[in-house]
C-alpha positions as a Markdown table, in Angstrom:
| # | Residue | x | y | z |
|---|---|---|---|---|
| 1 | Met | -7.6 | 13.6 | 6.6 |
| 2 | Arg | -7.4 | 10.0 | 6.5 |
| 3 | Val | -10.6 | 7.8 | 7.7 |
| 4 | Met | -9.4 | 4.4 | 6.7 |
| 5 | Lys | -6.2 | 2.1 | 7.1 |
| 6 | Trp | -4.7 | -0.7 | 5.0 |
| 7 | Ser | -2.6 | -3.2 | 6.9 |
| 8 | Met | -0.4 | -4.2 | 3.8 |
| 9 | Ile | 2.8 | -5.5 | 2.6 |
| 10 | Ala | 6.2 | -5.7 | 0.6 |
| 11 | Leu | 6.3 | -6.8 | -2.9 |
| 12 | Ala | 9.6 | -8.8 | -2.4 |
| 13 | Val | 7.8 | -12.1 | -1.8 |
| 14 | Ser | 8.7 | -15.2 | -3.5 |
| 15 | Ala | 5.7 | -16.8 | -5.1 |
| 16 | Gly | 7.5 | -20.1 | -5.1 |
| 17 | Thr | 7.3 | -20.2 | -1.2 |
| 18 | Ser | 3.6 | -19.5 | -1.0 |
| 19 | Gln | 0.8 | -21.9 | -0.9 |
| 20 | Phe | -2.0 | -21.8 | -3.6 |
| 21 | Ala | -5.5 | -22.0 | -2.6 |
| 22 | Ile | -7.2 | -25.3 | -3.2 |
| 23 | Ala | -10.5 | -24.1 | -4.4 |
| 24 | Ser | -10.8 | -20.6 | -6.1 |
| 25 | Ser | -13.6 | -18.0 | -5.2 |
| 26 | Gln | -15.0 | -18.5 | -8.7 |
| 27 | Asp | -15.3 | -22.3 | -8.3 |
| 28 | Glu | -17.7 | -21.6 | -5.4 |
| 29 | Ala | -19.7 | -19.0 | -7.2 |
| 30 | Lys | -23.4 | -19.2 | -6.2 |
| 31 | Gly | -24.8 | -17.2 | -9.2 |
| 32 | Phe | -25.7 | -13.6 | -10.3 |
| 33 | Ile | -29.0 | -13.6 | -8.2 |
| 34 | Glu | -28.1 | -16.2 | -5.5 |
| 35 | Asp | -25.4 | -14.0 | -3.8 |
| 36 | Gln | -26.5 | -10.7 | -4.4 |
| 37 | Ser | -26.9 | -8.2 | -1.6 |
| 38 | Leu | -28.5 | -4.6 | -1.1 |
| 39 | Thr | -27.7 | -2.3 | 1.6 |
| 40 | Ala | -28.7 | 1.1 | 2.7 |
| 41 | Lys | -26.7 | 3.4 | 4.9 |
| 42 | Thr | -28.4 | 6.6 | 6.3 |
| 43 | Arg | -26.3 | 9.5 | 7.7 |
| 44 | Leu | -27.2 | 12.6 | 9.8 |
| 45 | Gln | -24.3 | 14.9 | 10.1 |
| 46 | Tyr | -23.9 | 18.2 | 12.0 |
| 47 | Met | -20.9 | 20.1 | 11.6 |
| 48 | Asn | -19.7 | 23.5 | 13.3 |
| 49 | Arg | -16.4 | 25.3 | 12.9 |
| 50 | Asp | -16.3 | 28.2 | 15.5 |
| 51 | Tyr | -13.2 | 30.4 | 14.5 |
| 52 | Lys | -11.4 | 32.4 | 17.0 |
| 53 | Asn | -9.5 | 35.5 | 17.2 |
| 54 | Gly | -11.4 | 37.4 | 14.5 |
| 55 | Ala | -10.7 | 34.9 | 11.8 |
| 56 | Gly | -13.1 | 35.4 | 8.8 |
| 57 | Asn | -15.1 | 32.6 | 7.1 |
| 58 | Ser | -13.0 | 32.5 | 3.7 |
| 59 | Ser | -15.9 | 30.7 | 1.9 |
| 60 | Ser | -18.7 | 33.2 | 2.8 |
| 61 | Gly | -16.7 | 36.3 | 3.5 |
| 62 | Thr | -18.4 | 36.6 | 7.1 |
| 63 | Ala | -16.7 | 36.4 | 10.4 |
| 64 | Gly | -17.5 | 33.8 | 13.0 |
| 65 | Tyr | -18.4 | 30.3 | 12.3 |
| 66 | Arg | -19.4 | 27.7 | 9.6 |
| 67 | Gln | -22.3 | 25.5 | 10.5 |
| 68 | Asp | -24.5 | 22.9 | 8.4 |
| 69 | Thr | -26.6 | 19.9 | 9.1 |
| 70 | Gly | -27.6 | 17.4 | 6.5 |
| 71 | Leu | -29.1 | 14.0 | 6.0 |
| 72 | Ser | -27.9 | 11.4 | 3.3 |
| 73 | Glu | -28.8 | 8.0 | 1.8 |
| 74 | Leu | -26.3 | 5.7 | 0.1 |
| 75 | Ile | -27.8 | 2.6 | -1.5 |
| 76 | Asn | -25.5 | -0.1 | -2.6 |
| 77 | Tyr | -26.3 | -3.1 | -4.9 |
| 78 | Thr | -23.9 | -6.0 | -5.2 |
| 79 | Ser | -24.7 | -9.0 | -7.4 |
| 80 | Gly | -23.1 | -12.3 | -7.2 |
| 81 | Phe | -21.0 | -13.7 | -10.0 |
| 82 | Thr | -22.4 | -16.0 | -12.6 |
| 83 | Gln | -21.1 | -19.6 | -12.6 |
| 84 | Gly | -18.5 | -20.7 | -15.0 |
| 85 | Thr | -15.0 | -20.2 | -15.6 |
| 86 | Ile | -15.3 | -16.6 | -15.8 |
| 87 | Gly | -18.1 | -15.0 | -13.6 |
| 88 | Val | -19.9 | -11.9 | -14.5 |
| 89 | Gly | -21.6 | -9.4 | -12.1 |
| 90 | Val | -22.7 | -5.7 | -11.6 |
| 91 | Asp | -22.5 | -3.2 | -8.6 |
| 92 | Ala | -24.5 | -0.1 | -8.4 |
| 93 | Met | -24.9 | 2.6 | -6.1 |
| 94 | Val | -27.4 | 5.4 | -5.8 |
| 95 | Met | -26.9 | 8.3 | -3.2 |
| 96 | Gly | -28.3 | 11.6 | -2.2 |
| 97 | Ser | -28.5 | 14.4 | 0.5 |
| 98 | Val | -30.7 | 16.9 | 1.9 |
| 99 | Lys | -29.7 | 20.0 | 3.6 |
| 100 | Leu | -31.6 | 20.4 | 6.9 |
| 101 | Asp | -29.7 | 23.6 | 8.0 |
| 102 | Gly | -27.0 | 25.9 | 6.9 |
| 103 | Gly | -27.3 | 29.3 | 5.2 |
| 104 | Ser | -24.9 | 31.3 | 2.6 |
| 105 | Gly | -23.5 | 33.2 | 5.6 |
| 106 | His | -22.3 | 30.1 | 7.4 |
| 107 | Arg | -21.3 | 27.7 | 4.6 |
| 108 | Gly | -18.0 | 26.0 | 3.9 |
| 109 | Asn | -17.9 | 22.9 | 5.8 |
| 110 | Gly | -17.9 | 20.9 | 2.7 |
| 111 | Leu | -21.4 | 19.1 | 3.3 |
| 112 | Phe | -23.1 | 20.8 | 0.3 |
| 113 | Ala | -22.0 | 22.4 | -2.9 |
| 114 | Asn | -23.1 | 25.9 | -3.7 |
| 115 | Asp | -25.7 | 26.9 | -6.4 |
| 116 | Ser | -25.3 | 29.8 | -9.0 |
| 117 | Asp | -26.4 | 32.3 | -6.5 |
| 118 | Gly | -23.7 | 31.2 | -3.9 |
| 119 | Asn | -26.1 | 29.5 | -1.6 |
| 120 | Pro | -25.8 | 25.8 | -0.5 |
| 121 | Glu | -27.7 | 23.4 | -2.5 |
| 122 | Lys | -31.0 | 22.0 | -0.9 |
| 123 | Thr | -30.7 | 18.4 | -2.5 |
| 124 | Gln | -28.1 | 16.6 | -4.3 |
| 125 | Ser | -28.0 | 13.1 | -5.8 |
| 126 | Lys | -25.8 | 11.1 | -8.1 |
| 127 | Ser | -25.5 | 7.4 | -9.2 |
| 128 | Gly | -23.1 | 5.1 | -10.6 |
| 129 | Ala | -22.5 | 1.3 | -11.6 |
| 130 | Ala | -19.8 | -0.9 | -12.5 |
| 131 | Val | -19.3 | -4.3 | -14.2 |
| 132 | Lys | -17.2 | -7.1 | -12.8 |
| 133 | Phe | -15.4 | -10.2 | -14.1 |
| 134 | Arg | -13.8 | -12.9 | -12.1 |
| 135 | Leu | -11.5 | -15.6 | -13.1 |
| 136 | Ser | -10.2 | -18.0 | -10.3 |
| 137 | Asp | -9.4 | -15.6 | -7.5 |
| 138 | Thr | -8.7 | -12.5 | -9.8 |
| 139 | Thr | -11.5 | -9.8 | -10.2 |
| 140 | Leu | -11.6 | -6.9 | -12.7 |
| 141 | Lys | -14.0 | -4.1 | -12.1 |
| 142 | Tyr | -14.8 | -1.2 | -14.4 |
| 143 | Gly | -17.0 | 1.8 | -13.8 |
| 144 | Gln | -17.8 | 4.0 | -10.8 |
| 145 | Gln | -16.6 | 2.5 | -7.4 |
| 146 | Phe | -15.0 | 3.5 | -4.1 |
| 147 | Val | -11.2 | 2.9 | -3.7 |
| 148 | Ala | -9.0 | 2.3 | -0.6 |
| 149 | Ser | -5.5 | 2.4 | -1.8 |
| 150 | Pro | -3.1 | 4.3 | 0.1 |
| 151 | Val | -2.0 | 6.0 | -3.1 |
| 152 | Phe | -5.6 | 6.7 | -4.4 |
| 153 | Ala | -8.4 | 6.6 | -1.6 |
| 154 | Thr | -11.8 | 8.0 | -2.0 |
| 155 | Asp | -12.9 | 10.1 | 1.1 |
| 156 | Asp | -16.1 | 9.5 | 3.1 |
| 157 | Ser | -16.0 | 12.1 | 5.7 |
| 158 | Arg | -18.9 | 14.1 | 5.0 |
| 159 | Leu | -22.5 | 13.3 | 3.7 |
| 160 | Leu | -21.5 | 11.8 | 0.5 |
| 161 | Pro | -18.4 | 9.8 | -0.5 |
| 162 | Glu | -16.0 | 10.6 | -3.5 |
| 163 | Val | -16.5 | 8.0 | -6.4 |
| 164 | Ala | -13.9 | 7.1 | -8.9 |
| 165 | Thr | -14.4 | 6.0 | -12.4 |
| 166 | Gly | -11.9 | 3.4 | -13.9 |
| 167 | Thr | -10.8 | -0.1 | -13.9 |
| 168 | Leu | -9.4 | -2.1 | -10.8 |
| 169 | Ile | -7.9 | -5.5 | -10.9 |
| 170 | Thr | -7.4 | -7.4 | -7.7 |
| 171 | Ser | -5.6 | -10.8 | -7.5 |
| 172 | Lys | -5.5 | -13.3 | -4.5 |
| 173 | Glu | -4.5 | -16.3 | -6.2 |
| 174 | Ile | -1.5 | -16.8 | -3.8 |
| 175 | Lys | -2.4 | -17.3 | -0.1 |
| 176 | Asn | -1.7 | -14.2 | 2.1 |
| 177 | Leu | -0.8 | -12.2 | -1.0 |
| 178 | Glu | -3.1 | -9.6 | -2.7 |
| 179 | Leu | -2.1 | -7.7 | -5.8 |
| 180 | Ser | -4.0 | -4.8 | -7.2 |
| 181 | Ala | -3.7 | -2.6 | -10.4 |
| 182 | Gly | -5.8 | 0.1 | -11.7 |
| 183 | Arg | -6.3 | 3.1 | -14.0 |
| 184 | Phe | -8.8 | 5.9 | -13.1 |
| 185 | Thr | -9.7 | 8.7 | -15.3 |
| 186 | Ser | -11.9 | 10.7 | -13.2 |
| 187 | Leu | -13.1 | 11.5 | -9.4 |
| 188 | Ser | -16.2 | 13.2 | -8.3 |
| 189 | Lys | -15.9 | 15.2 | -4.9 |
| 190 | Gln | -18.3 | 14.7 | -2.2 |
| 191 | Thr | -20.4 | 17.6 | -3.0 |
| 192 | Gly | -19.8 | 17.2 | -6.6 |
| 193 | Met | -22.3 | 15.4 | -8.9 |
| 194 | Gly | -20.2 | 15.3 | -12.1 |
| 195 | Arg | -17.3 | 12.8 | -12.8 |
| 196 | Asp | -14.6 | 15.1 | -13.1 |
| 197 | Ser | -15.8 | 17.5 | -10.3 |
| 198 | Ile | -12.6 | 16.9 | -8.0 |
| 199 | Gly | -11.1 | 20.1 | -9.2 |
| 200 | Gly | -7.4 | 18.9 | -8.4 |
| 201 | Leu | -5.5 | 20.2 | -5.7 |
| 202 | Ser | -6.6 | 23.7 | -4.6 |
| 203 | Asp | -5.6 | 26.9 | -6.3 |
| 204 | Glu | -3.5 | 28.2 | -3.3 |
| 205 | Asn | -1.4 | 24.9 | -3.7 |
| 206 | Gly | -0.6 | 26.0 | -7.2 |
| 207 | Phe | -2.4 | 23.6 | -9.5 |
| 208 | Gly | -5.1 | 26.1 | -10.6 |
| 209 | Gly | -8.0 | 23.8 | -9.6 |
| 210 | Lys | -7.0 | 21.6 | -12.6 |
| 211 | Gly | -8.9 | 18.3 | -12.4 |
| 212 | Leu | -7.7 | 14.6 | -12.7 |
| 213 | Thr | -6.6 | 13.4 | -16.0 |
| 214 | Asn | -5.6 | 9.7 | -15.4 |
| 215 | Ile | -4.0 | 8.1 | -12.5 |
| 216 | Asn | -2.3 | 4.7 | -12.5 |
| 217 | Ile | -2.0 | 2.8 | -9.4 |
| 218 | Phe | -0.4 | -0.4 | -8.1 |
| 219 | Gly | -0.3 | -2.2 | -4.9 |
| 220 | Ala | 0.7 | -5.4 | -2.9 |
| 221 | Ser | 0.0 | -6.7 | 0.5 |
| 222 | Tyr | 1.4 | -9.7 | 2.4 |
| 223 | Ala | 0.7 | -11.5 | 5.6 |
| 224 | Phe | 4.0 | -12.7 | 6.6 |
| 225 | Thr | 2.5 | -14.2 | 9.8 |
| 226 | Asp | -0.7 | -13.7 | 11.8 |
| 227 | Asn | 0.9 | -10.8 | 13.7 |
| 228 | Phe | 3.3 | -9.2 | 10.8 |
| 229 | Thr | 2.0 | -7.6 | 7.8 |
| 230 | Gly | 3.2 | -5.2 | 5.2 |
| 231 | Ala | 2.4 | -3.4 | 2.0 |
| 232 | Val | 3.7 | -1.4 | -1.0 |
| 233 | Ala | 2.0 | 0.8 | -3.5 |
| 234 | Ala | 2.8 | 3.3 | -6.2 |
| 235 | Ser | 0.8 | 5.8 | -8.5 |
| 236 | Asp | 1.5 | 7.9 | -11.4 |
| 237 | Ala | -1.0 | 10.9 | -11.7 |
| 238 | Asp | -0.6 | 12.6 | -15.0 |
| 239 | Asp | 0.6 | 16.1 | -14.8 |
| 240 | Tyr | 1.0 | 16.2 | -11.2 |
| 241 | Phe | 3.3 | 13.6 | -9.4 |
| 242 | Lys | 4.3 | 10.2 | -8.8 |
| 243 | Lys | 4.0 | 8.5 | -5.3 |
| 244 | Gln | 5.4 | 5.5 | -3.6 |
| 245 | Tyr | 4.2 | 4.1 | -0.3 |
| 246 | Ile | 5.3 | 1.3 | 2.3 |
| 247 | Asn | 3.6 | 0.0 | 5.4 |
| 248 | Leu | 4.8 | -2.5 | 7.9 |
| 249 | Asn | 2.6 | -3.5 | 10.8 |
| 250 | Tyr | 3.6 | -5.6 | 13.8 |
| 251 | Thr | 1.7 | -6.8 | 16.8 |
| 252 | Leu | 3.5 | -8.5 | 19.6 |
| 253 | Pro | 1.1 | -10.5 | 21.8 |
| 254 | Ile | 2.0 | -10.2 | 25.6 |
| 255 | Asn | -0.7 | -12.3 | 27.1 |
| 256 | Glu | -4.5 | -12.6 | 26.8 |
| 257 | Asp | -5.0 | -9.0 | 27.8 |
| 258 | Gln | -2.1 | -7.3 | 26.5 |
| 259 | Ser | -0.4 | -6.5 | 23.4 |
| 260 | Leu | 2.1 | -4.2 | 21.8 |
| 261 | Asn | 1.6 | -3.0 | 18.2 |
| 262 | Phe | 4.0 | -1.0 | 15.8 |
| 263 | Asp | 2.9 | 0.7 | 12.6 |
| 264 | Phe | 5.1 | 2.3 | 10.2 |
| 265 | Asn | 3.8 | 4.3 | 7.2 |
| 266 | Gly | 5.9 | 6.3 | 4.5 |
| 267 | Tyr | 5.2 | 8.2 | 1.2 |
| 268 | Asn | 7.7 | 9.5 | -1.4 |
| 269 | Thr | 6.3 | 11.9 | -3.7 |
| 270 | Lys | 8.0 | 13.0 | -6.9 |
| 271 | Gly | 6.4 | 16.0 | -9.1 |
| 272 | Glu | 7.7 | 18.2 | -11.7 |
| 273 | Lys | 8.9 | 21.8 | -11.1 |
| 274 | Arg | 6.3 | 24.0 | -12.7 |
| 275 | Gly | 5.8 | 27.7 | -13.3 |
| 276 | Asp | 2.2 | 27.5 | -12.1 |
| 277 | Leu | 3.0 | 26.2 | -8.6 |
| 278 | Val | 3.0 | 28.5 | -5.7 |
| 279 | Asp | 6.3 | 29.2 | -4.2 |
| 280 | Ala | 5.3 | 27.8 | -0.6 |
| 281 | Ile | 8.3 | 29.5 | 1.4 |
| 282 | Gly | 9.5 | 32.2 | -0.7 |
| 283 | Asp | 12.8 | 30.7 | -1.8 |
| 284 | Gly | 12.0 | 30.0 | -5.7 |
| 285 | Thr | 11.1 | 26.5 | -5.2 |
| 286 | Thr | 8.1 | 25.4 | -7.3 |
| 287 | Gly | 8.2 | 21.7 | -6.8 |
| 288 | Val | 6.1 | 19.2 | -5.0 |
| 289 | Asp | 8.8 | 16.7 | -3.8 |
| 290 | Asn | 8.1 | 15.5 | -0.5 |
| 291 | Lys | 9.1 | 12.6 | 2.0 |
| 292 | Leu | 6.5 | 11.7 | 4.8 |
| 293 | Trp | 6.6 | 8.9 | 7.5 |
| 294 | Ser | 5.2 | 8.3 | 10.6 |
| 295 | Leu | 5.8 | 5.6 | 13.4 |
| 296 | Ala | 3.1 | 4.7 | 15.8 |
| 297 | Ala | 3.4 | 2.4 | 18.9 |
| 298 | Ala | 0.1 | 1.3 | 20.9 |
| 299 | Tyr | 0.0 | -0.6 | 24.0 |
| 300 | Ser | -3.3 | -2.5 | 24.6 |
| 301 | Leu | -4.3 | -3.4 | 28.2 |
| 302 | Gly | -7.8 | -4.8 | 28.6 |
| 303 | Ala | -10.1 | -2.0 | 27.8 |
| 304 | His | -7.3 | 0.5 | 27.5 |
| 305 | Lys | -5.1 | 1.6 | 24.5 |
| 306 | Phe | -2.1 | 3.9 | 25.0 |
| 307 | Thr | -0.6 | 5.4 | 21.7 |
| 308 | Val | 2.4 | 7.5 | 20.8 |
| 309 | Ala | 3.4 | 8.4 | 17.4 |
| 310 | His | 6.1 | 10.5 | 15.7 |
| 311 | Gln | 5.8 | 11.9 | 12.2 |
| 312 | Arg | 8.1 | 13.8 | 9.9 |
| 313 | Ser | 7.6 | 15.6 | 6.5 |
| 314 | Ser | 10.7 | 17.0 | 4.3 |
| 315 | Gly | 11.2 | 18.1 | 0.7 |
| 316 | Asp | 10.5 | 21.1 | -1.5 |
| 317 | Asn | 6.9 | 21.3 | 0.0 |
| 318 | Gly | 4.5 | 19.9 | 2.4 |
| 319 | Tyr | 2.7 | 16.5 | 1.4 |
| 320 | Tyr | 0.1 | 17.2 | -1.4 |
| 321 | Tyr | -3.1 | 15.2 | -2.0 |
| 322 | Gly | -6.5 | 15.7 | -3.2 |
| 323 | Val | -6.5 | 15.1 | -6.8 |
| 324 | Asp | -5.7 | 11.5 | -5.9 |
| 325 | Gly | -8.6 | 11.4 | -3.3 |
| 326 | Asn | -9.0 | 13.2 | -0.2 |
| 327 | Gly | -8.2 | 10.0 | 1.8 |
| 328 | Thr | -4.9 | 9.5 | 0.4 |
| 329 | Ile | -3.0 | 10.0 | 3.5 |
| 330 | Phe | -2.4 | 6.9 | 5.5 |
| 331 | Val | -0.1 | 8.5 | 8.2 |
| 332 | Ala | -0.5 | 8.5 | 12.2 |
| 333 | Asn | -1.0 | 12.3 | 12.5 |
| 334 | Ser | -3.7 | 12.7 | 9.9 |
| 335 | Ile | -6.5 | 13.6 | 12.5 |
| 336 | Gln | -9.6 | 15.6 | 12.5 |
| 337 | Ile | -8.5 | 19.1 | 11.3 |
| 338 | Ser | -4.8 | 19.0 | 10.5 |
| 339 | Asp | -2.6 | 16.3 | 8.9 |
| 340 | Phe | 0.7 | 17.7 | 10.2 |
| 341 | Val | 2.5 | 17.6 | 6.9 |
| 342 | Gly | 3.9 | 21.1 | 6.4 |
| 343 | Arg | 7.3 | 21.4 | 4.8 |
| 344 | Asp | 10.0 | 19.8 | 7.2 |
| 345 | Glu | 7.4 | 19.5 | 9.8 |
| 346 | Arg | 7.8 | 17.3 | 13.0 |
| 347 | Ser | 5.1 | 16.3 | 15.0 |
| 348 | Trp | 4.4 | 14.0 | 18.1 |
| 349 | Gln | 1.1 | 12.2 | 19.2 |
| 350 | Ala | -0.2 | 11.1 | 22.6 |
| 351 | Arg | -3.5 | 9.0 | 22.3 |
| 352 | Tyr | -5.7 | 7.1 | 24.6 |
| 353 | Asp | -8.7 | 4.9 | 24.0 |
| 354 | Leu | -11.1 | 3.4 | 26.2 |
| 355 | Asn | -13.7 | 0.4 | 25.3 |
| 356 | Met | -16.6 | 0.3 | 27.8 |
| 357 | Lys | -17.4 | -3.3 | 26.8 |
| 358 | Thr | -15.0 | -4.5 | 29.6 |
| 359 | Tyr | -17.1 | -2.3 | 32.0 |
| 360 | Gly | -20.4 | -3.8 | 30.9 |
| 361 | Val | -21.3 | -1.3 | 28.3 |
| 362 | Pro | -20.7 | -2.8 | 24.9 |
| 363 | Gly | -20.9 | -0.6 | 22.0 |
| 364 | Leu | -19.8 | 2.5 | 23.9 |
| 365 | Ser | -16.1 | 3.9 | 23.4 |
| 366 | Phe | -14.0 | 6.9 | 24.1 |
| 367 | Met | -10.9 | 8.5 | 22.5 |
| 368 | Thr | -8.8 | 11.5 | 23.2 |
| 369 | Arg | -5.5 | 12.6 | 21.6 |
| 370 | Tyr | -3.0 | 15.5 | 21.3 |
| 371 | Val | -0.8 | 16.2 | 18.5 |
| 372 | Met | 1.9 | 18.9 | 18.5 |
| 373 | Gly | 3.9 | 20.0 | 15.2 |
| 374 | Asp | 6.8 | 22.4 | 14.7 |
| 375 | Asn | 9.8 | 23.2 | 12.8 |
| 376 | Ile | 7.6 | 24.3 | 9.8 |
| 377 | Lys | 9.3 | 26.1 | 7.0 |
| 378 | Thr | 7.3 | 29.3 | 6.0 |
| 379 | Asn | 7.6 | 32.2 | 3.6 |
| 380 | Gly | 9.7 | 34.1 | 5.7 |
| 381 | Leu | 7.7 | 34.5 | 8.8 |
| 382 | Gly | 9.9 | 32.0 | 10.9 |
| 383 | Glu | 9.3 | 28.7 | 12.3 |
| 384 | Gly | 5.6 | 27.5 | 11.8 |
| 385 | Lys | 4.0 | 25.7 | 14.9 |
| 386 | Glu | 0.6 | 24.1 | 15.0 |
| 387 | Asn | -1.3 | 21.6 | 17.8 |
| 388 | Glu | -4.6 | 19.9 | 17.9 |
| 389 | Trp | -6.6 | 18.2 | 20.7 |
| 390 | Asn | -9.4 | 15.8 | 19.8 |
| 391 | Leu | -12.1 | 14.2 | 21.9 |
| 392 | Glu | -14.6 | 11.7 | 20.6 |
| 393 | Ser | -17.2 | 9.4 | 22.0 |
| 394 | Lys | -19.1 | 6.8 | 19.9 |
| 395 | Tyr | -22.0 | 4.5 | 20.8 |
| 396 | Val | -23.2 | 1.7 | 18.7 |
| 397 | Phe | -26.6 | -0.1 | 19.5 |
| 398 | Gln | -25.8 | -4.1 | 20.0 |
| 399 | Asp | -29.5 | -5.3 | 19.6 |
| 400 | Gly | -33.0 | -4.6 | 19.0 |
| 401 | Pro | -34.9 | -2.4 | 16.5 |
| 402 | Ala | -31.8 | 0.1 | 16.2 |
| 403 | Lys | -29.2 | -2.5 | 16.1 |
| 404 | Asp | -25.9 | -1.3 | 14.5 |
| 405 | Leu | -27.2 | 2.3 | 14.6 |
| 406 | Ser | -24.1 | 4.5 | 15.7 |
| 407 | Met | -23.9 | 7.9 | 17.3 |
| 408 | Arg | -20.5 | 9.6 | 17.2 |
| 409 | Leu | -19.6 | 13.0 | 18.9 |
| 410 | Arg | -16.3 | 14.5 | 17.6 |
| 411 | Phe | -14.7 | 17.8 | 18.9 |
| 412 | Ala | -11.3 | 19.3 | 18.0 |
| 413 | Asn | -9.5 | 22.5 | 19.1 |
| 414 | Tyr | -7.0 | 23.6 | 16.7 |
| 415 | Arg | -4.3 | 26.3 | 17.1 |
| 416 | Ser | -1.3 | 27.5 | 15.1 |
| 417 | Asn | 1.3 | 30.3 | 15.7 |
| 418 | Gly | 1.3 | 33.5 | 13.4 |
| 419 | Ala | 3.8 | 32.1 | 11.2 |
| 420 | Tyr | 1.7 | 29.2 | 10.3 |
| 421 | Ser | -1.9 | 30.9 | 10.3 |
| 422 | Gly | -2.3 | 30.9 | 6.6 |
| 423 | Tyr | -2.6 | 27.0 | 6.8 |
| 424 | Ser | -5.7 | 27.0 | 9.1 |
| 425 | Ser | -7.2 | 29.5 | 11.5 |
| 426 | Asp | -7.7 | 28.8 | 15.0 |
| 427 | Asn | -11.0 | 27.1 | 15.6 |
| 428 | Tyr | -13.2 | 24.8 | 17.5 |
| 429 | Asp | -14.6 | 21.8 | 15.3 |
| 430 | Thr | -17.8 | 20.0 | 16.6 |
| 431 | Arg | -19.3 | 17.2 | 14.6 |
| 432 | Leu | -22.4 | 14.8 | 15.3 |
| 433 | Ile | -22.6 | 11.9 | 13.1 |
| 434 | Ile | -25.6 | 9.6 | 13.4 |
| 435 | Glu | -25.6 | 6.4 | 10.9 |
| 436 | Tyr | -27.8 | 3.6 | 10.5 |
| 437 | Pro | -26.8 | 0.8 | 8.1 |
| 438 | Leu | -29.5 | -1.7 | 6.9 |
| 439 | Thr | -29.2 | -5.0 | 5.1 |
| 440 | Ile | -32.1 | -5.1 | 2.6 |
| 441 | Leu | -31.0 | -8.3 | 0.7 |
């Protein structure tokens, strides 16, 4: 599921009508040491999936539930750029996790890897670094890094984030226009310490667990006005598929306390028909071609926000992602458990958000949403249907010694009919996430 959001744009922009910045970022470089930063983020996460209707825990072979608790630390060092025409800098990361609770009988939530005996690892750690160069307002970065492109996005929904290895160029030479291009050669999953540990798409999706070889990505985002932005992006993942993405985001201010926002996201995936792909619906289809789009409308009224969304998937199969990062799904109905991206699936969402700052409790917020999906093609079992209800509360300390410490409680109730039960068994998903970000330098 997706945890991040671009608000990005169409490439068809005339550079001649754009304004160039008077002073570039490199002109204002303060120096390697002078502009450095060091941050640490501590995360405590508890996760419990309680399966219903006698469903088994496929990861451990036991019926019932999966439960894990762990603590992680992520330290990020970012240097400034040296002064001169071309600035040089370095970024580095060190991260590790410790298992606090979770035996082999209840493993499987993705917080820890398993050792050779099939038991969750007690501790894990990894590190990485990247060198960066900047010319004017264009930056090139090579090495281990986090990526947030809608066609290649590293996931950070568990204790440790995914880490990509490769090259990314980002250019902001033209006002309001950002261009990016990159090539990545490996991706480590959240519980994997090796660079090539992502393992590709799952075996059940027909890719045999093969890992990432190379992926090339391109993106462009443009702010047409303060209230209207858009983006396009594309990727080519060797031996898997090619993807194109588009986003349009428009906010209509009504008055000081009211606004209306529209957000459109769309993907087009093209892949080779291959003999090792699973025939997902039993009709001889072995391709991954898919079209996926969503449109969300959100009405904000003071402390309240009401959102409705519609999403559709069509093609040879459902929407596939994972080898290109487990965060690569920027659509409205990708939520806590399901993404609602089955073959020919149609889904609808209703959501309500409340910000308690208006009522004298800054930092406290609530959210609830319900998504229902139907029309899913299955392997001869009839129409697949699924639904999910989410409830979430979050509090961020506003001042004092615990300033910026956040506590987030998430709950999900997922159900699917018999025709679609192979996607995910009925379950209750409960998560407690406590995070404390600290700026050291």
